[in-house]
C-alpha positions as CSV (number, residue, x, y, z in Angstrom):
1,X,16.7,99.2,210.7
2,X,18.5,96.8,213.1
3,X,22.1,95.8,212.8
4,X,22.7,92.3,211.3
5,X,23.9,89.6,213.6
6,X,24.4,86.6,211.3
7,X,27.8,86.4,209.5
8,X,28.0,86.9,205.7
9,X,29.0,83.7,203.9
10,X,31.3,84.2,200.9
11,X,31.9,81.2,198.8
12,X,35.0,81.9,196.6
13,X,37.1,80.0,194.1
14,X,40.1,78.1,195.5
15,X,42.6,80.7,194.1
16,X,40.9,83.6,195.9
17,X,40.6,81.6,199.1
18,X,44.4,81.0,199.1
19,X,45.0,84.7,198.5
20,X,42.8,85.6,201.5
21,X,44.6,83.0,203.6
22,X,48.0,84.6,202.7
23,X,46.7,88.1,203.5
24,X,47.2,89.2,199.9
25,X,43.5,89.7,199.1
26,X,41.5,92.0,201.3
27,X,38.6,93.1,199.0
28,X,35.8,90.9,197.6
29,X,34.0,92.3,194.5
30,X,30.5,91.1,193.8
31,X,28.0,91.9,191.1
32,X,25.0,93.7,192.6
33,X,21.8,91.7,192.6
34,X,23.2,88.4,193.9
35,X,22.3,86.6,197.1
36,X,25.6,87.7,198.7
37,X,25.0,91.4,198.0
38,X,21.4,91.0,199.2
39,X,22.8,89.9,202.6
40,X,24.7,93.2,202.9
41,X,22.4,95.8,201.2
42,X,19.4,94.6,203.2
43,X,20.5,96.5,206.3
44,X,22.3,99.5,204.7
45,X,26.0,99.5,204.0
46,X,27.1,101.1,207.3
47,X,25.3,98.5,209.4
48,X,27.7,95.9,208.0
49,X,30.9,97.5,209.3
50,X,32.2,95.1,212.0
51,X,30.0,92.3,210.8
52,X,31.5,88.8,210.7
53,X,32.4,87.1,207.4
54,X,33.0,83.5,206.7
55,X,35.0,82.8,203.5
56,X,34.8,79.3,202.0
57,X,36.4,77.7,199.0
58,X,33.1,76.8,197.3
59,X,29.7,76.3,199.0
60,X,30.2,72.8,200.4
61,X,33.7,73.0,201.8
62,X,34.2,72.6,205.5
63,X,37.4,74.7,205.3
64,X,36.8,78.4,206.1
65,X,38.4,81.6,207.0
66,X,36.8,84.1,209.3
67,X,37.0,87.9,209.1
68,X,35.3,91.1,209.7
69,X,33.9,93.7,207.3
70,X,35.9,97.0,207.6
71,X,34.0,98.9,204.8
72,X,31.5,98.4,202.0
73,X,31.2,100.5,198.8
74,X,29.1,100.3,195.7
75,X,30.7,101.3,192.3
76,X,28.4,102.0,189.4
77,X,30.7,100.2,187.0
78,X,34.2,98.8,186.7
79,X,35.7,102.0,185.4
80,X,34.7,103.7,188.7
81,X,36.7,101.3,190.9
82,X,40.0,102.9,192.0
83,X,43.2,101.1,191.0
84,X,44.1,100.5,194.7
85,X,40.8,98.7,195.3
86,X,41.4,96.5,192.3
87,X,44.9,95.7,193.7
88,X,43.4,94.8,197.1
89,X,40.9,92.5,195.2
90,X,43.9,90.9,193.3
91,X,42.2,91.6,190.0
92,X,43.1,93.8,187.0
93,X,40.6,96.1,185.3
94,X,40.3,93.9,182.2
95,X,39.5,90.8,184.2
96,X,37.0,92.8,186.3
97,X,35.3,94.1,183.1
98,X,35.0,90.6,181.8
99,X,33.5,89.4,185.1
100,X,31.1,92.3,185.8
101,X,30.4,93.9,182.4
102,X,28.3,97.1,182.9
103,X,26.7,96.0,186.2
104,X,27.2,97.8,189.5
105,X,29.7,96.2,191.8
106,X,29.8,95.8,195.6
107,X,33.2,96.0,197.2
108,X,33.5,94.3,200.6
109,X,36.7,95.3,202.5
110,X,37.6,92.4,204.8
111,X,40.1,91.9,207.6
112,X,40.8,88.2,207.8
113,X,41.1,86.9,211.4
114,X,41.4,83.6,213.1
115,X,38.1,81.8,213.6
116,X,36.8,81.7,217.2
117,X,35.8,78.2,218.3
118,X,32.3,78.0,219.9
């Protein structure tokens, strides 16, 4: 299958956006089966390494951060996520369990960079 060329768009809550901007958050966790995870799993996980990411506080904001995907992993449930990954996602295990329940989780490891102007 070919390598994706379009960036992955990640709408996030304002608090997560600010943590990405400060460099404190470097992992995005998403429930499998959403439109965001479909953008990534469509091409296979390895095909996304190096792919551009656009992080926005909500779907309609003009403000955005740019980045690149460094790695992608799927965890079958919250208990399988290593503590270090939860720290990089700025979330504790209890909050993650409340968010994801028993669903599989996609972890997107992101390096935030400055946006290139066209």
